[in-house]
MARMI-393729 format. One record per residue (C-alpha): x, y, z; residue number from 1. Coordinates in nm, 3 decimals, always signed. Layout:
% MARMI-393729
+---------+---------+---------+-----+
|       x |       y |       z | num |
+---------+---------+---------+-----+
|       X |       Y |       Z | NUM |
...
+---------+---------+---------+-----+
This chain:
% MARMI-393729
+---------+---------+---------+-----+
|       x |       y |       z | num |
+---------+---------+---------+-----+
|  +2.614 |  -0.082 |  +1.789 |   1 |
|  +2.669 |  -0.321 |  +1.497 |   2 |
|  +2.461 |  -0.586 |  +1.677 |   3 |
|  +2.176 |  -0.336 |  +1.726 |   4 |
|  +2.189 |  -0.245 |  +1.353 |   5 |
|  +2.176 |  -0.613 |  +1.250 |   6 |
|  +1.882 |  -0.686 |  +1.482 |   7 |
|  +1.697 |  -0.378 |  +1.358 |   8 |
|  +1.750 |  -0.482 |  +0.992 |   9 |
|  +1.634 |  -0.840 |  +1.053 |  10 |
|  +1.324 |  -0.718 |  +1.241 |  11 |
|  +1.242 |  -0.474 |  +0.962 |  12 |
|  +1.273 |  -0.748 |  +0.698 |  13 |
|  +1.040 |  -0.987 |  +0.880 |  14 |
|  +0.776 |  -0.725 |  +0.962 |  15 |
|  +0.762 |  -0.578 |  +0.612 |  16 |
|  +0.744 |  -0.915 |  +0.440 |  17 |
|  +0.431 |  -1.034 |  +0.620 |  18 |
|  +0.180 |  -1.222 |  +0.412 |  19 |
|  -0.150 |  -1.038 |  +0.363 |  20 |
|  -0.411 |  -1.253 |  +0.537 |  21 |
|  -0.710 |  -1.037 |  +0.445 |  22 |
|  -1.019 |  -1.255 |  +0.422 |  23 |
|  -1.251 |  -1.224 |  +0.125 |  24 |
|  -1.605 |  -1.356 |  +0.109 |  25 |
|  -1.789 |  -1.535 |  -0.166 |  26 |
|  -2.142 |  -1.430 |  -0.248 |  27 |
|  -2.247 |  -1.793 |  -0.202 |  28 |
|  -2.349 |  -1.885 |  +0.152 |  29 |
|  -2.602 |  -1.798 |  +0.425 |  30 |
|  -2.697 |  -1.435 |  +0.475 |  31 |
|  -2.895 |  -1.266 |  +0.756 |  32 |
|  -3.007 |  -0.910 |  +0.800 |  33 |
|  -3.308 |  -0.684 |  +0.805 |  34 |
|  -3.554 |  -0.527 |  +0.564 |  35 |
|  -3.792 |  -0.238 |  +0.592 |  36 |
|  -4.097 |  -0.107 |  +0.413 |  37 |
|  -4.097 |  +0.210 |  +0.206 |  38 |
|  -3.854 |  +0.463 |  +0.359 |  39 |
|  -3.866 |  +0.311 |  +0.711 |  40 |
|  -3.539 |  +0.189 |  +0.864 |  41 |
|  -3.500 |  -0.189 |  +0.811 |  42 |
|  -3.612 |  -0.366 |  +1.128 |  43 |
|  -3.764 |  -0.697 |  +1.020 |  44 |
|  -3.531 |  -0.998 |  +1.038 |  45 |
|  -3.485 |  -1.214 |  +0.729 |  46 |
|  -3.230 |  -1.445 |  +0.575 |  47 |
|  -3.158 |  -1.639 |  +0.261 |  48 |
|  -2.909 |  -1.886 |  +0.124 |  49 |
|  -2.727 |  -1.816 |  -0.201 |  50 |
|  -2.642 |  -2.143 |  -0.367 |  51 |
|  -2.399 |  -2.205 |  -0.656 |  52 |
|  -2.576 |  -2.221 |  -0.990 |  53 |
|  -2.778 |  -1.903 |  -0.935 |  54 |
|  -3.029 |  -2.048 |  -0.686 |  55 |
|  -3.144 |  -1.857 |  -0.378 |  56 |
|  -3.363 |  -2.003 |  -0.104 |  57 |
|  -3.559 |  -1.837 |  +0.176 |  58 |
|  -3.638 |  -2.101 |  +0.437 |  59 |
|  -3.885 |  -1.965 |  +0.688 |  60 |
|  -4.059 |  -2.125 |  +0.986 |  61 |
|  -4.376 |  -2.194 |  +0.788 |  62 |
|  -4.466 |  -2.276 |  +0.431 |  63 |
|  -4.577 |  -1.912 |  +0.389 |  64 |
|  -4.219 |  -1.800 |  +0.464 |  65 |
|  -4.048 |  -2.029 |  +0.212 |  66 |
|  -3.940 |  -1.895 |  -0.127 |  67 |
|  -3.705 |  -1.989 |  -0.410 |  68 |
|  -3.553 |  -1.787 |  -0.688 |  69 |
|  -3.248 |  -1.696 |  -0.891 |  70 |
|  -2.963 |  -1.452 |  -0.836 |  71 |
|  -2.681 |  -1.288 |  -1.029 |  72 |
|  -2.368 |  -1.090 |  -0.945 |  73 |
|  -2.246 |  -0.835 |  -1.196 |  74 |
|  -1.934 |  -0.666 |  -1.067 |  75 |
|  -2.039 |  -0.570 |  -0.715 |  76 |
|  -2.412 |  -0.554 |  -0.787 |  77 |
|  -2.615 |  -0.842 |  -0.647 |  78 |
|  -2.964 |  -0.899 |  -0.795 |  79 |
|  -3.225 |  -1.164 |  -0.735 |  80 |
|  -3.586 |  -1.251 |  -0.799 |  81 |
|  -3.778 |  -1.505 |  -0.587 |  82 |
|  -4.131 |  -1.640 |  -0.547 |  83 |
|  -4.292 |  -1.765 |  -0.229 |  84 |
|  -4.437 |  -2.117 |  -0.249 |  85 |
|  -4.785 |  -1.985 |  -0.178 |  86 |
|  -4.746 |  -1.696 |  -0.425 |  87 |
|  -4.593 |  -1.354 |  -0.445 |  88 |
|  -4.282 |  -1.261 |  -0.645 |  89 |
|  -4.025 |  -1.007 |  -0.534 |  90 |
|  -3.696 |  -0.872 |  -0.662 |  91 |
|  -3.394 |  -0.736 |  -0.480 |  92 |
|  -3.068 |  -0.556 |  -0.556 |  93 |
|  -2.778 |  -0.456 |  -0.333 |  94 |
|  -2.408 |  -0.372 |  -0.331 |  95 |
|  -2.184 |  -0.665 |  -0.246 |  96 |
|  -1.851 |  -0.610 |  -0.067 |  97 |
|  -1.638 |  -0.925 |  -0.069 |  98 |
|  -1.391 |  -0.771 |  +0.180 |  99 |
|  -1.654 |  -0.721 |  +0.451 | 100 |
|  -1.906 |  -0.994 |  +0.362 | 101 |
|  -2.189 |  -0.741 |  +0.348 | 102 |
|  -2.479 |  -0.667 |  +0.116 | 103 |
|  -2.559 |  -0.296 |  +0.160 | 104 |
|  -2.781 |  -0.025 |  +0.015 | 105 |
|  -3.033 |  -0.291 |  -0.082 | 106 |
|  -3.372 |  -0.218 |  -0.233 | 107 |
|  -3.664 |  -0.453 |  -0.298 | 108 |
|  -3.981 |  -0.441 |  -0.496 | 109 |
|  -4.282 |  -0.640 |  -0.612 | 110 |
|  -4.256 |  -0.858 |  -0.922 | 111 |
|  -3.952 |  -0.785 |  -1.134 | 112 |
|  -3.909 |  -0.427 |  -1.001 | 113 |
|  -3.616 |  -0.430 |  -0.757 | 114 |
|  -3.719 |  -0.105 |  -0.592 | 115 |
|  -4.032 |  +0.061 |  -0.458 | 116 |
|  -4.099 |  -0.175 |  -0.168 | 117 |
|  -3.830 |  -0.073 |  +0.078 | 118 |
|  -3.466 |  -0.118 |  +0.176 | 119 |
|  -3.256 |  -0.398 |  +0.324 | 120 |
|  -2.908 |  -0.513 |  +0.423 | 121 |
|  -2.742 |  -0.841 |  +0.515 | 122 |
|  -2.420 |  -0.993 |  +0.652 | 123 |
|  -2.272 |  -1.324 |  +0.543 | 124 |
|  -2.276 |  -1.572 |  +0.834 | 125 |
|  -2.076 |  -1.862 |  +0.688 | 126 |
+---------+---------+---------+-----+
């Protein structure tokens, strides 16, 4: 009985003293997801790279799909404004969760308005 009690105590100590290995994500990295127009469910694929120093890059398959801009993170609110190389400026905002590596409840708009165009979401891929 004493042996059982000792083994139980040692097992309890080792299982309760486990290190928390929960992964957290940085906002910087490559993101992929979908966007939609107006109130439609996001269904169009898109991605961007968030680079240290407040730079964001959209690298598409053609010159028309390539854009550059700036981003900021205030608390859990991600915001960005970018301009396509052939013209057209857009702004985005979303909620960033560093525990899941997700940008959710995103909205986008034309120019400096970060809403009015549609909704979007993304997942961090690296």
